[in-house]
N, CA, C, O and the ligand as a Tripos MOL2 file, in Angstrom:
@<TRIPOS>MOLECULE
protein
  297   295    75     0     0
PROTEIN
NO_CHARGES

@<TRIPOS>ATOM
      1 N           8.6400  -14.2420   40.4960 N.3       1 MET1
      2 CA          8.0580  -14.9930   39.4980 C.3       1 MET1
      3 C           7.1070  -13.9180   38.4310 C.2       1 MET1
      4 O           6.3940  -13.0410   38.9180 O.2       1 MET1
      5 N           7.2010  -14.0960   37.2120 N.am      2 THR2
      6 CA          6.7660  -13.4460   36.1680 C.3       2 THR2
      7 C           5.3710  -13.9380   35.5770 C.2       2 THR2
      8 O           5.2510  -15.0530   35.0680 O.2       2 THR2
      9 N           4.4840  -13.1610   35.6670 N.am      3 GLU3
     10 CA          3.3830  -13.7460   34.8440 C.3       3 GLU3
     11 C           3.2480  -13.3380   33.3590 C.2       3 GLU3
     12 O           3.5270  -12.2030   32.9730 O.2       3 GLU3
     13 N           2.8240  -14.2790   32.5840 N.am      4 SER4
     14 CA          2.8570  -13.8000   31.3260 C.3       4 SER4
     15 C           1.5980  -13.4350   31.0320 C.2       4 SER4
     16 O           0.6130  -13.9530   31.5580 O.2       4 SER4
     17 N           1.5510  -12.3460   30.0080 N.am      5 ILE5
     18 CA          0.2520  -11.7660   29.5020 C.3       5 ILE5
     19 C          -0.1930  -12.3100   28.4250 C.2       5 ILE5
     20 O          -1.3260  -12.0660   28.0110 O.2       5 ILE5
     21 N           0.6740  -13.1620   27.7920 N.am      6 ILE6
     22 CA          0.3280  -13.7070   26.5350 C.3       6 ILE6
     23 C          -0.4720  -14.8950   26.8430 C.2       6 ILE6
     24 O          -0.1600  -15.5980   27.8040 O.2       6 ILE6
     25 N          -1.5210  -15.1850   26.0710 N.am      7 PRO7
     26 CA         -2.2810  -16.4810   26.2510 C.3       7 PRO7
     27 C          -1.3590  -17.5280   25.9100 C.2       7 PRO7
     28 O          -0.3900  -17.3360   25.1750 O.2       7 PRO7
     29 N          -1.7340  -18.9660   26.5920 N.am      8 ASP8
     30 CA         -0.8530  -19.9790   26.1320 C.3       8 ASP8
     31 C          -1.1900  -20.2770   24.6750 C.2       8 ASP8
     32 O          -0.2690  -20.6930   23.9730 O.2       8 ASP8
     33 N          -2.3170  -20.1260   24.1700 N.am      9 ASP9
     34 CA         -2.4500  -20.4900   22.6650 C.3       9 ASP9
     35 C          -2.0870  -19.4550   21.6790 C.2       9 ASP9
     36 O          -2.3580  -19.5600   20.4830 O.2       9 ASP9
     37 N          -1.4320  -18.3940   22.2340 N.am     10 PHE10
     38 CA         -1.1030  -17.3420   21.3800 C.3      10 PHE10
     39 C           0.1440  -17.7100   20.5930 C.2      10 PHE10
     40 O           1.1790  -17.9650   21.2090 O.2      10 PHE10
     41 N           0.1000  -17.7560   19.1760 N.am     11 ASP11
     42 CA          1.2740  -18.2940   18.6260 C.3      11 ASP11
     43 C           1.8800  -16.9000   18.2140 C.2      11 ASP11
     44 O           1.2910  -16.0880   17.5000 O.2      11 ASP11
     45 N           3.2670  -16.7110   18.8120 N.am     12 LEU12
     46 CA          4.0160  -15.5230   18.2820 C.3      12 LEU12
     47 C           4.3630  -15.5750   16.9140 C.2      12 LEU12
     48 O           4.0530  -14.6300   16.1880 O.2      12 LEU12
     49 N           4.9250  -16.4880   16.4980 N.am     13 GLU13
     50 CA          5.5850  -16.6540   15.2790 C.3      13 GLU13
     51 C           4.5070  -16.5810   13.9780 C.2      13 GLU13
     52 O           4.7300  -16.0470   12.8910 O.2      13 GLU13
     53 N           3.2630  -17.2790   14.4090 N.am     14 LYS14
     54 CA          2.2120  -16.9630   13.4440 C.3      14 LYS14
     55 C           1.5170  -15.6890   13.3490 C.2      14 LYS14
     56 O           0.9630  -15.3970   12.2900 O.2      14 LYS14
     57 N           1.4900  -14.9530   14.2790 N.am     15 ALA15
     58 CA          1.1140  -13.4420   14.3320 C.3      15 ALA15
     59 C           2.1120  -12.7070   13.6700 C.2      15 ALA15
     60 O           1.7090  -11.6880   13.1100 O.2      15 ALA15
     61 N           3.3790  -12.9750   13.5860 N.am     16 ARG16
     62 CA          4.3350  -12.1870   12.9510 C.3      16 ARG16
     63 C           4.2610  -12.4710   11.5630 C.2      16 ARG16
     64 O           4.2580  -11.6000   10.6930 O.2      16 ARG16
     65 N           4.2010  -13.6770   11.3600 N.am     17 ALA17
     66 CA          3.8840  -13.9730    9.8450 C.3      17 ALA17
     67 C           2.8130  -13.5150    9.1470 C.2      17 ALA17
     68 O           2.8240  -13.2250    7.9510 O.2      17 ALA17
     69 N           1.6690  -13.4350   10.0630 N.am     18 LYS18
     70 CA          0.7090  -12.8740    9.3810 C.3      18 LYS18
     71 C           0.5520  -11.4330    9.0450 C.2      18 LYS18
     72 O          -0.1700  -10.9840    8.1550 O.2      18 LYS18
     73 N           1.4320  -10.6560    9.9880 N.am     19 ARG19
     74 CA          1.5280   -9.4260   10.0880 C.3      19 ARG19
     75 C           2.4110   -9.0120    8.9070 C.2      19 ARG19
     76 O           2.1400   -7.9920    8.2750 O.2      19 ARG19
     77 N           3.3170   -9.6750    8.6380 N.am     20 SER20
     78 CA          4.2780   -9.5320    7.6510 C.3      20 SER20
     79 C           3.8980   -9.7640    6.1290 C.2      20 SER20
     80 O           4.5760   -9.3530    5.1880 O.2      20 SER20
     81 N           2.5630  -10.5760    6.0050 N.am     21 SER21
     82 CA          2.1010  -10.8480    4.9460 C.3      21 SER21
     83 C           1.3520   -9.6210    4.1340 C.2      21 SER21
     84 O           0.9980   -9.7430    2.9610 O.2      21 SER21
     85 N           1.1840   -8.5860    4.8060 N.am     22 THR22
     86 CA          0.3990   -7.2900    4.5300 C.3      22 THR22
     87 C           1.2510   -6.2710    5.0850 C.2      22 THR22
     88 O           0.7680   -5.6180    6.0100 O.2      22 THR22
     89 N           2.5340   -5.9760    4.6700 N.am     23 PRO23
     90 CA          3.0810   -5.1420    5.3240 C.3      23 PRO23
     91 C           2.7590   -3.7370    4.7890 C.2      23 PRO23
     92 O           2.6550   -3.6560    3.5650 O.2      23 PRO23
     93 N           2.6130   -2.7960    5.3970 N.am     24 ASP24
     94 CA          2.1380   -1.6270    5.0430 C.3      24 ASP24
     95 C           3.3510   -0.7800    4.4220 C.2      24 ASP24
     96 O           3.0740    0.2350    3.7830 O.2      24 ASP24
     97 N           4.5100   -1.1180    4.5700 N.am     25 GLU25
     98 CA          5.5460   -0.3520    4.1640 C.3      25 GLU25
     99 C           5.9240   -0.7620    2.4460 C.2      25 GLU25
    100 O           6.6760   -0.2300    1.6290 O.2      25 GLU25
    101 N           5.1790   -1.7370    2.3890 N.am     26 LYS26
    102 CA          5.3710   -2.3860    1.0300 C.3      26 LYS26
    103 C           4.1390   -1.9110   -0.0100 C.2      26 LYS26
    104 O           4.1730   -2.0570   -1.2320 O.2      26 LYS26
    105 N           3.1820   -1.3860    0.6640 N.am     27 ARG27
    106 CA          2.2400   -1.0260   -0.3190 C.3      27 ARG27
    107 C           2.4920    0.2670   -0.9710 C.2      27 ARG27
    108 O           3.1870    1.1600   -0.4870 O.2      27 ARG27
    109 N           1.8120    0.3140   -2.2340 N.am     28 LYS28
    110 CA          2.0100    1.3550   -3.0870 C.3      28 LYS28
    111 C           1.0580    2.4470   -2.7890 C.2      28 LYS28
    112 O          -0.1030    2.1710   -2.4890 O.2      28 LYS28
    113 N           1.5360    3.8490   -2.8630 N.am     29 ARG29
    114 CA          0.5890    4.8250   -2.4270 C.3      29 ARG29
    115 C           0.7020    5.8340   -3.5740 C.2      29 ARG29
    116 O           1.6470    5.9280   -4.3560 O.2      29 ARG29
    117 N          -0.5400    6.6580   -3.5460 N.am     30 CYS30
    118 CA         -0.5670    7.9750   -4.3020 C.3      30 CYS30
    119 C           0.5000    8.8200   -3.6950 C.2      30 CYS30
    120 O           0.5420    8.9930   -2.4760 O.2      30 CYS30
    121 N           1.4580    9.4080   -4.6040 N.am     31 PRO31
    122 CA          2.4800   10.2260   -4.1670 C.3      31 PRO31
    123 C           1.7810   11.7830   -3.6880 C.2      31 PRO31
    124 O           2.3590   12.5960   -2.9650 O.2      31 PRO31
    125 N           0.4460   11.9520   -4.2670 N.am     32 GLU32
    126 CA         -0.2670   13.0840   -3.6740 C.3      32 GLU32
    127 C          -1.0920   13.2430   -2.4260 C.2      32 GLU32
    128 O          -1.0840   14.2370   -1.7010 O.2      32 GLU32
    129 N          -1.7700   12.2030   -2.2640 N.am     33 CYS33
    130 CA         -2.6220   11.7170   -1.1520 C.3      33 CYS33
    131 C          -2.4260   10.9540   -0.2370 C.2      33 CYS33
    132 O          -2.9980   11.0140    0.8520 O.2      33 CYS33
    133 N          -1.4600   10.0130   -0.6190 N.am     34 HIS34
    134 CA         -0.9740    8.8580    0.1790 C.3      34 HIS34
    135 C          -1.8820    7.7600    0.2890 C.2      34 HIS34
    136 O          -1.7740    6.9100    1.1730 O.2      34 HIS34
    137 N          -2.8200    7.7550   -0.6300 N.am     35 ASN35
    138 CA         -3.7400    6.5690   -0.4370 C.3      35 ASN35
    139 C          -3.3520    5.4790   -1.1240 C.2      35 ASN35
    140 O          -2.5960    5.5930   -2.0890 O.2      35 ASN35
    141 N          -3.8240    4.2830   -0.7080 N.am     36 THR36
    142 CA         -3.3930    3.1610   -1.5990 C.3      36 THR36
    143 C          -4.2580    2.6970   -2.4580 C.2      36 THR36
    144 O          -4.1110    1.5870   -2.9700 O.2      36 THR36
    145 N          -5.2450    3.4630   -2.7180 N.am     37 SER37
    146 CA         -6.5040    3.1960   -3.7370 C.3      37 SER37
    147 C          -5.6950    3.7140   -5.1620 C.2      37 SER37
    148 O          -6.0660    4.7350   -5.7400 O.2      37 SER37
    149 N          -4.6990    2.9980   -5.5890 N.am     38 ILE38
    150 CA         -4.1910    3.5580   -6.5410 C.3      38 ILE38
    151 C          -4.4380    2.5180   -7.9020 C.2      38 ILE38
    152 O          -4.7010    1.3440   -7.6440 O.2      38 ILE38
    153 N          -4.3670    2.8820   -9.1300 N.am     39 ILE39
    154 CA         -4.8700    1.9190  -10.0950 C.3      39 ILE39
    155 C          -3.7430    1.8770  -11.3650 C.2      39 ILE39
    156 O          -3.3750    2.9190  -11.9070 O.2      39 ILE39
    157 N          -3.3600    0.8560  -11.6730 N.am     40 ARG40
    158 CA         -2.4170    0.7140  -12.7330 C.3      40 ARG40
    159 C          -3.1340    1.0100  -14.0830 C.2      40 ARG40
    160 O          -4.0510    0.2470  -14.3860 O.2      40 ARG40
    161 N          -2.8410    1.9690  -14.8780 N.am     41 LYS41
    162 CA         -3.1790    2.0060  -16.0790 C.3      41 LYS41
    163 C          -2.9550    0.9600  -17.0900 C.2      41 LYS41
    164 O          -1.9520    1.1330  -17.7830 O.2      41 LYS41
    165 N          -3.4980    0.1550  -17.2740 N.am     42 THR42
    166 CA         -3.2520   -0.8800  -18.1740 C.3      42 THR42
    167 C          -3.7040   -0.4650  -19.7030 C.2      42 THR42
    168 O          -2.9310   -0.6910  -20.6340 O.2      42 THR42
    169 N          -4.9320    0.1250  -19.9150 N.am     43 SER43
    170 CA         -5.3520    0.3080  -21.1460 C.3      43 SER43
    171 C          -4.3870    1.1210  -22.0280 C.2      43 SER43
    172 O          -3.6180    1.8680  -21.4220 O.2      43 SER43
    173 N          -4.3230    1.0870  -23.2300 N.am     44 LYS44
    174 CA         -3.6030    1.9280  -24.1670 C.3      44 LYS44
    175 C          -4.1650    3.6880  -24.0860 C.2      44 LYS44
    176 O          -5.3510    4.0160  -24.1040 O.2      44 LYS44
    177 N          -3.3220    4.3770  -24.0210 N.am     45 PRO45
    178 CA         -3.6130    5.7020  -24.1860 C.3      45 PRO45
    179 C          -4.4100    6.3300  -25.6100 C.2      45 PRO45
    180 O          -4.0180    7.1870  -26.4020 O.2      45 PRO45
    181 N          -5.6020    5.5820  -25.5820 N.am     46 SER46
    182 CA         -6.4490    5.8210  -26.9280 C.3      46 SER46
    183 C          -7.4640    6.8730  -26.8470 C.2      46 SER46
    184 O          -7.9610    7.3570  -27.8640 O.2      46 SER46
    185 N          -7.7970    7.2550  -25.6150 N.am     47 THR47
    186 CA         -8.5040    8.4770  -25.4050 C.3      47 THR47
    187 C          -8.0830    9.7000  -25.2050 C.2      47 THR47
    188 O          -6.9160    9.8060  -24.8250 O.2      47 THR47
    189 N          -8.8000   10.8120  -25.3760 N.am     48 ASP48
    190 CA         -8.1440   12.0200  -25.2480 C.3      48 ASP48
    191 C          -8.0350   12.4820  -23.8130 C.2      48 ASP48
    192 O          -7.6260   13.5930  -23.4750 O.2      48 ASP48
    193 N          -8.4640   11.4620  -22.9520 N.am     49 ARG49
    194 CA         -8.3890   11.7550  -21.4860 C.3      49 ARG49
    195 C          -7.2980   11.2670  -20.8490 C.2      49 ARG49
    196 O          -7.0260   11.3820  -19.6540 O.2      49 ARG49
    197 N          -6.6420   10.6770  -21.7650 N.am     50 TYR50
    198 CA         -5.0260   10.0960  -21.3730 C.3      50 TYR50
    199 C          -4.2580   11.2520  -20.7070 C.2      50 TYR50
    200 O          -4.2050   12.3890  -21.1770 O.2      50 TYR50
    201 N          -3.7210   10.8860  -19.6660 N.am     51 GLU51
    202 CA         -2.6350   11.9500  -18.9900 C.3      51 GLU51
    203 C          -1.4360   10.8140  -18.5840 C.2      51 GLU51
    204 O          -1.5040    9.6240  -18.2770 O.2      51 GLU51
    205 N          -0.2130   11.8440  -18.7450 N.am     52 GLU52
    206 CA          1.0830   11.0650  -18.2550 C.3      52 GLU52
    207 C           0.8990   10.0950  -17.0580 C.2      52 GLU52
    208 O           0.0660   10.2760  -16.1690 O.2      52 GLU52
    209 N           1.7250    9.0860  -17.1200 N.am     53 GLY53
    210 CA          1.8350    8.4230  -15.7770 C.3      53 GLY53
    211 C           1.1300    7.1660  -15.9730 C.2      53 GLY53
    212 O           0.0400    7.0960  -16.5410 O.2      53 GLY53
    213 N           1.8320    6.0690  -15.4460 N.am     54 ASP54
    214 CA          1.6420    4.5400  -15.4130 C.3      54 ASP54
    215 C           0.4870    4.5530  -14.5010 C.2      54 ASP54
    216 O          -0.2730    3.6110  -14.7270 O.2      54 ASP54
    217 N           0.1180    5.3230  -13.5440 N.am     55 TRP55
    218 CA         -0.6960    5.0950  -12.5320 C.3      55 TRP55
    219 C          -1.7140    6.2750  -12.3830 C.2      55 TRP55
    220 O          -1.5150    7.3970  -12.8490 O.2      55 TRP55
    221 N          -2.7660    5.9180  -11.7190 N.am     56 ARG56
    222 CA         -3.7490    6.9040  -11.2630 C.3      56 ARG56
    223 C          -4.4960    6.4960  -10.0930 C.2      56 ARG56
    224 O          -4.9430    5.3800   -9.8260 O.2      56 ARG56
    225 N          -4.5780    7.8190   -9.2880 N.am     57 CYS57
    226 CA         -5.0590    7.6700   -8.0030 C.3      57 CYS57
    227 C          -6.4710    7.7010   -8.0200 C.2      57 CYS57
    228 O          -7.0150    8.6200   -8.6330 O.2      57 CYS57
    229 N          -7.2660    6.7040   -7.3530 N.am     58 ASP58
    230 CA         -8.8190    6.6590   -7.5860 C.3      58 ASP58
    231 C          -9.2670    7.8630   -6.3870 C.2      58 ASP58
    232 O         -10.4300    8.2680   -6.3800 O.2      58 ASP58
    233 N          -8.4400    8.2990   -5.5650 N.am     59 ILE59
    234 CA         -8.9870    9.2900   -4.5470 C.3      59 ILE59
    235 C          -8.8890   10.5720   -5.0590 C.2      59 ILE59
    236 O          -9.8920   11.2820   -4.9780 O.2      59 ILE59
    237 N          -7.7760   11.0610   -5.6270 N.am     60 CYS60
    238 CA         -7.5380   12.2690   -5.8630 C.3      60 CYS60
    239 C          -7.4240   12.5960   -7.4040 C.2      60 CYS60
    240 O          -7.2930   13.7380   -7.8440 O.2      60 CYS60
    241 N          -7.4960   11.3750   -8.2140 N.am     61 CYS61
    242 CA         -7.2520   11.2470   -9.5080 C.3      61 CYS61
    243 C          -5.9660   12.0770  -10.0180 C.2      61 CYS61
    244 O          -5.9800   12.7540  -11.0460 O.2      61 CYS61
    245 N          -4.9830   11.9530   -9.2650 N.am     62 ALA62
    246 CA         -3.6150   12.2810   -9.6530 C.3      62 ALA62
    247 C          -2.9320   11.3150  -10.6970 C.2      62 ALA62
    248 O          -3.2920   10.1710  -10.4170 O.2      62 ALA62
    249 N          -2.0660   11.3190  -11.8210 N.am     63 HIS63
    250 CA         -1.4350   10.6780  -12.4130 C.3      63 HIS63
    251 C           0.1800   10.6780  -12.3240 C.2      63 HIS63
    252 O           0.9510   11.6380  -12.3550 O.2      63 HIS63
    253 N           0.4240    9.3960  -12.2120 N.am     64 PHE64
    254 CA          1.9280    9.5040  -11.6840 C.3      64 PHE64
    255 C           2.8990    8.1830  -12.4010 C.2      64 PHE64
    256 O           2.2660    7.2010  -12.7880 O.2      64 PHE64
    257 N           4.0430    8.1860  -12.5230 N.am     65 ASP65
    258 CA          4.5390    7.0760  -13.0820 C.3      65 ASP65
    259 C           4.9640    5.9920  -12.1850 C.2      65 ASP65
    260 O           4.9310    4.7940  -12.4650 O.2      65 ASP65
    261 N           5.3970    6.5540  -10.9970 N.am     66 GLU66
    262 CA          5.8770    5.6360   -9.9580 C.3      66 GLU66
    263 C           5.0400    5.8100   -8.6320 C.2      66 GLU66
    264 O           5.2160    6.8210   -7.9540 O.2      66 GLU66
    265 N           4.2060    4.9230   -8.2800 N.am     67 PRO67
    266 CA          3.7830    5.1050   -6.8110 C.3      67 PRO67
    267 C           4.6680    5.1790   -5.5970 C.2      67 PRO67
    268 O           5.7730    4.6380   -5.5610 O.2      67 PRO67
    269 N           4.2040    5.7910   -4.7140 N.am     68 LEU68
    270 CA          5.0870    5.8910   -3.5050 C.3      68 LEU68
    271 C           5.0980    4.3100   -2.7720 C.2      68 LEU68
    272 O           4.1480    3.5270   -2.7870 O.2      68 LEU68
    273 N           6.3390    4.0970   -2.1840 N.am     69 ARG69
    274 CA          6.4920    2.8790   -1.5440 C.3      69 ARG69
    275 C           6.8970    3.1730   -0.1470 C.2      69 ARG69
    276 O           7.9100    3.7870    0.1880 O.2      69 ARG69
    277 N           5.9930    2.6670    0.6280 N.am     70 GLY70
    278 CA          6.6270    2.8790    2.2520 C.3      70 GLY70
    279 C           5.8630    3.8710    3.0550 C.2      70 GLY70
    280 O           4.8660    4.4550    2.6290 O.2      70 GLY70
    281 N           6.3590    4.0270    4.1920 N.am     71 ASP71
    282 CA          5.6440    4.9670    4.9500 C.3      71 ASP71
    283 C           5.7970    6.5320    4.4410 C.2      71 ASP71
    284 O           6.9120    7.0450    4.3470 O.2      71 ASP71
    285 N           4.7990    7.1210    4.1760 N.am     72 PRO72
    286 CA          5.0580    8.7460    3.8170 C.3      72 PRO72
    287 C           5.6970    9.4210    5.1640 C.2      72 PRO72
    288 O           6.5230   10.3190    4.9980 O.2      72 PRO72
    289 N           5.4280    9.1160    6.1800 N.am     73 GLY73
    290 CA          5.9530    9.8250    7.2580 C.3      73 GLY73
    291 C           7.3960    9.4800    7.5210 C.2      73 GLY73
    292 O           8.0170   10.1840    8.3170 O.2      73 GLY73
    293 N           7.9330    8.5560    6.9820 N.am     74 ALA74
    294 CA          9.4500    8.3200    7.1760 C.3      74 ALA74
    295 C          10.2770    8.9370    6.4980 C.2      74 ALA74
    296 O          11.4810    8.7390    6.6620 O.2      74 ALA74
    297 ZN         -4.1930   10.5120   -4.5760 Zn       75 ZN75
@<TRIPOS>BOND
     1     1     2 1
     2     2     3 1
     3     3     4 2
     4     3     5 am
     5     5     6 1
     6     6     7 1
     7     7     8 2
     8     7     9 am
     9     9    10 1
    10    10    11 1
    11    11    12 2
    12    11    13 am
    13    13    14 1
    14    14    15 1
    15    15    16 2
    16    15    17 am
    17    17    18 1
    18    18    19 1
    19    19    20 2
    20    19    21 am
    21    21    22 1
    22    22    23 1
    23    23    24 2
    24    23    25 am
    25    25    26 1
    26    26    27 1
    27    27    28 2
    28    27    29 am
    29    29    30 1
    30    30    31 1
    31    31    32 2
    32    31    33 am
    33    33    34 1
    34    34    35 1
    35    35    36 2
    36    35    37 am
    37    37    38 1
    38    38    39 1
    39    39    40 2
    40    39    41 am
    41    41    42 1
    42    42    43 1
    43    43    44 2
    44    43    45 am
    45    45    46 1
    46    46    47 1
    47    47    48 2
    48    47    49 am
    49    49    50 1
    50    50    51 1
    51    51    52 2
    52    51    53 am
    53    53    54 1
    54    54    55 1
    55    55    56 2
    56    55    57 am
    57    57    58 1
    58    58    59 1
    59    59    60 2
    60    59    61 am
    61    61    62 1
    62    62    63 1
    63    63    64 2
    64    63    65 am
    65    65    66 1
    66    66    67 1
    67    67    68 2
    68    67    69 am
    69    69    70 1
    70    70    71 1
    71    71    72 2
    72    71    73 am
    73    73    74 1
    74    74    75 1
    75    75    76 2
    76    75    77 am
    77    77    78 1
    78    78    79 1
    79    79    80 2
    80    79    81 am
    81    81    82 1
    82    82    83 1
    83    83    84 2
    84    83    85 am
    85    85    86 1
    86    86    87 1
    87    87    88 2
    88    87    89 am
    89    89    90 1
    90    90    91 1
    91    91    92 2
    92    91    93 am
    93    93    94 1
    94    94    95 1
    95    95    96 2
    96    95    97 am
    97    97    98 1
    98    98    99 1
    99    99   100 2
   100    99   101 am
   101   101   102 1
   102   102   103 1
   103   103   104 2
   104   103   105 am
   105   105   106 1
   106   106   107 1
   107   107   108 2
   108   107   109 am
   109   109   110 1
   110   110   111 1
   111   111   112 2
   112   111   113 am
   113   113   114 1
   114   114   115 1
   115   115   116 2
   116   115   117 am
   117   117   118 1
   118   118   119 1
   119   119   120 2
   120   119   121 am
   121   121   122 1
   122   122   123 1
   123   123   124 2
   124   123   125 am
   125   125   126 1
   126   126   127 1
   127   127   128 2
   128   127   129 am
   129   129   130 1
   130   130   131 1
   131   131   132 2
   132   131   133 am
   133   133   134 1
   134   134   135 1
   135   135   136 2
   136   135   137 am
   137   137   138 1
   138   138   139 1
   139   139   140 2
   140   139   141 am
   141   141   142 1
   142   142   143 1
   143   143   144 2
   144   143   145 am
   145   145   146 1
   146   146   147 1
   147   147   148 2
   148   147   149 am
   149   149   150 1
   150   150   151 1
   151   151   152 2
   152   151   153 am
   153   153   154 1
   154   154   155 1
   155   155   156 2
   156   155   157 am
   157   157   158 1
   158   158   159 1
   159   159   160 2
   160   159   161 am
   161   161   162 1
   162   162   163 1
   163   163   164 2
   164   163   165 am
   165   165   166 1
   166   166   167 1
   167   167   168 2
   168   167   169 am
   169   169   170 1
   170   170   171 1
   171   171   172 2
   172   171   173 am
   173   173   174 1
   174   174   175 1
   175   175   176 2
   176   175   177 am
   177   177   178 1
   178   178   179 1
   179   179   180 2
   180   179   181 am
   181   181   182 1
   182   182   183 1
   183   183   184 2
   184   183   185 am
   185   185   186 1
   186   186   187 1
   187   187   188 2
   188   187   189 am
   189   189   190 1
   190   190   191 1
   191   191   192 2
   192   191   193 am
   193   193   194 1
   194   194   195 1
   195   195   196 2
   196   195   197 am
   197   197   198 1
   198   198   199 1
   199   199   200 2
   200   199   201 am
   201   201   202 1
   202   202   203 1
   203   203   204 2
   204   203   205 am
   205   205   206 1
   206   206   207 1
   207   207   208 2
   208   207   209 am
   209   209   210 1
   210   210   211 1
   211   211   212 2
   212   211   213 am
   213   213   214 1
   214   214   215 1
   215   215   216 2
   216   215   217 am
   217   217   218 1
   218   218   219 1
   219   219   220 2
   220   219   221 am
   221   221   222 1
   222   222   223 1
   223   223   224 2
   224   223   225 am
   225   225   226 1
   226   226   227 1
   227   227   228 2
   228   227   229 am
   229   229   230 1
   230   230   231 1
   231   231   232 2
   232   231   233 am
   233   233   234 1
   234   234   235 1
   235   235   236 2
   236   235   237 am
   237   237   238 1
   238   238   239 1
   239   239   240 2
   240   239   241 am
   241   241   242 1
   242   242   243 1
   243   243   244 2
   244   243   245 am
   245   245   246 1
   246   246   247 1
   247   247   248 2
   248   247   249 am
   249   249   250 1
   250   250   251 1
   251   251   252 2
   252   251   253 am
   253   253   254 1
   254   254   255 1
   255   255   256 2
   256   255   257 am
   257   257   258 1
   258   258   259 1
   259   259   260 2
   260   259   261 am
   261   261   262 1
   262   262   263 1
   263   263   264 2
   264   263   265 am
   265   265   266 1
   266   266   267 1
   267   267   268 2
   268   267   269 am
   269   269   270 1
   270   270   271 1
   271   271   272 2
   272   271   273 am
   273   273   274 1
   274   274   275 1
   275   275   276 2
   276   275   277 am
   277   277   278 1
   278   278   279 1
   279   279   280 2
   280   279   281 am
   281   281   282 1
   282   282   283 1
   283   283   284 2
   284   283   285 am
   285   285   286 1
   286   286   287 1
   287   287   288 2
   288   287   289 am
   289   289   290 1
   290   290   291 1
   291   291   292 2
   292   291   293 am
   293   293   294 1
   294   294   295 1
   295   295   296 2
@<TRIPOS>SUBSTRUCTURE
     1 MET1         2 RESIDUE 1 A MET
     2 THR2         6 RESIDUE 1 A THR
     3 GLU3        10 RESIDUE 1 A GLU
     4 SER4        14 RESIDUE 1 A SER
     5 ILE5        18 RESIDUE 1 A ILE
     6 ILE6        22 RESIDUE 1 A ILE
     7 PRO7        26 RESIDUE 1 A PRO
     8 ASP8        30 RESIDUE 1 A ASP
     9 ASP9        34 RESIDUE 1 A ASP
    10 PHE10       38 RESIDUE 1 A PHE
    11 ASP11       42 RESIDUE 1 A ASP
    12 LEU12       46 RESIDUE 1 A LEU
    13 GLU13       50 RESIDUE 1 A GLU
    14 LYS14       54 RESIDUE 1 A LYS
    15 ALA15       58 RESIDUE 1 A ALA
    16 ARG16       62 RESIDUE 1 A ARG
    17 ALA17       66 RESIDUE 1 A ALA
    18 LYS18       70 RESIDUE 1 A LYS
    19 ARG19       74 RESIDUE 1 A ARG
    20 SER20       78 RESIDUE 1 A SER
    21 SER21       82 RESIDUE 1 A SER
    22 THR22       86 RESIDUE 1 A THR
    23 PRO23       90 RESIDUE 1 A PRO
    24 ASP24       94 RESIDUE 1 A ASP
    25 GLU25       98 RESIDUE 1 A GLU
    26 LYS26      102 RESIDUE 1 A LYS
    27 ARG27      106 RESIDUE 1 A ARG
    28 LYS28      110 RESIDUE 1 A LYS
    29 ARG29      114 RESIDUE 1 A ARG
    30 CYS30      118 RESIDUE 1 A CYS
    31 PRO31      122 RESIDUE 1 A PRO
    32 GLU32      126 RESIDUE 1 A GLU
    33 CYS33      130 RESIDUE 1 A CYS
    34 HIS34      134 RESIDUE 1 A HIS
    35 ASN35      138 RESIDUE 1 A ASN
    36 THR36      142 RESIDUE 1 A THR
    37 SER37      146 RESIDUE 1 A SER
    38 ILE38      150 RESIDUE 1 A ILE
    39 ILE39      154 RESIDUE 1 A ILE
    40 ARG40      158 RESIDUE 1 A ARG
    41 LYS41      162 RESIDUE 1 A LYS
    42 THR42      166 RESIDUE 1 A THR
    43 SER43      170 RESIDUE 1 A SER
    44 LYS44      174 RESIDUE 1 A LYS
    45 PRO45      178 RESIDUE 1 A PRO
    46 SER46      182 RESIDUE 1 A SER
    47 THR47      186 RESIDUE 1 A THR
    48 ASP48      190 RESIDUE 1 A ASP
    49 ARG49      194 RESIDUE 1 A ARG
    50 TYR50      198 RESIDUE 1 A TYR
    51 GLU51      202 RESIDUE 1 A GLU
    52 GLU52      206 RESIDUE 1 A GLU
    53 GLY53      210 RESIDUE 1 A GLY
    54 ASP54      214 RESIDUE 1 A ASP
    55 TRP55      218 RESIDUE 1 A TRP
    56 ARG56      222 RESIDUE 1 A ARG
    57 CYS57      226 RESIDUE 1 A CYS
    58 ASP58      230 RESIDUE 1 A ASP
    59 ILE59      234 RESIDUE 1 A ILE
    60 CYS60      238 RESIDUE 1 A CYS
    61 CYS61      242 RESIDUE 1 A CYS
    62 ALA62      246 RESIDUE 1 A ALA
    63 HIS63      250 RESIDUE 1 A HIS
    64 PHE64      254 RESIDUE 1 A PHE
    65 ASP65      258 RESIDUE 1 A ASP
    66 GLU66      262 RESIDUE 1 A GLU
    67 PRO67      266 RESIDUE 1 A PRO
    68 LEU68      270 RESIDUE 1 A LEU
    69 ARG69      274 RESIDUE 1 A ARG
    70 GLY70      278 RESIDUE 1 A GLY
    71 ASP71      282 RESIDUE 1 A ASP
    72 PRO72      286 RESIDUE 1 A PRO
    73 GLY73      290 RESIDUE 1 A GLY
    74 ALA74      294 RESIDUE 1 A ALA
    75 ZN75       297 GROUP 0 **** ****
């Protein structure tokens, strides 16, 4: 006889759905520091502080065209 360690009220499907709703592998990351705190630059390059790239990292202030997607360790 096998005892289940999963509670009776544990909804596995629900847990999976919840987990997949915020998949880490689909988060956009900074290619420099791999942080997810990146900002899409929506304003026009009207200031002299403009640097190339559509995105800016809020952590290391790197500018880049395309954020990393997926696990940087993969
Ligand atoms: Zn960064």
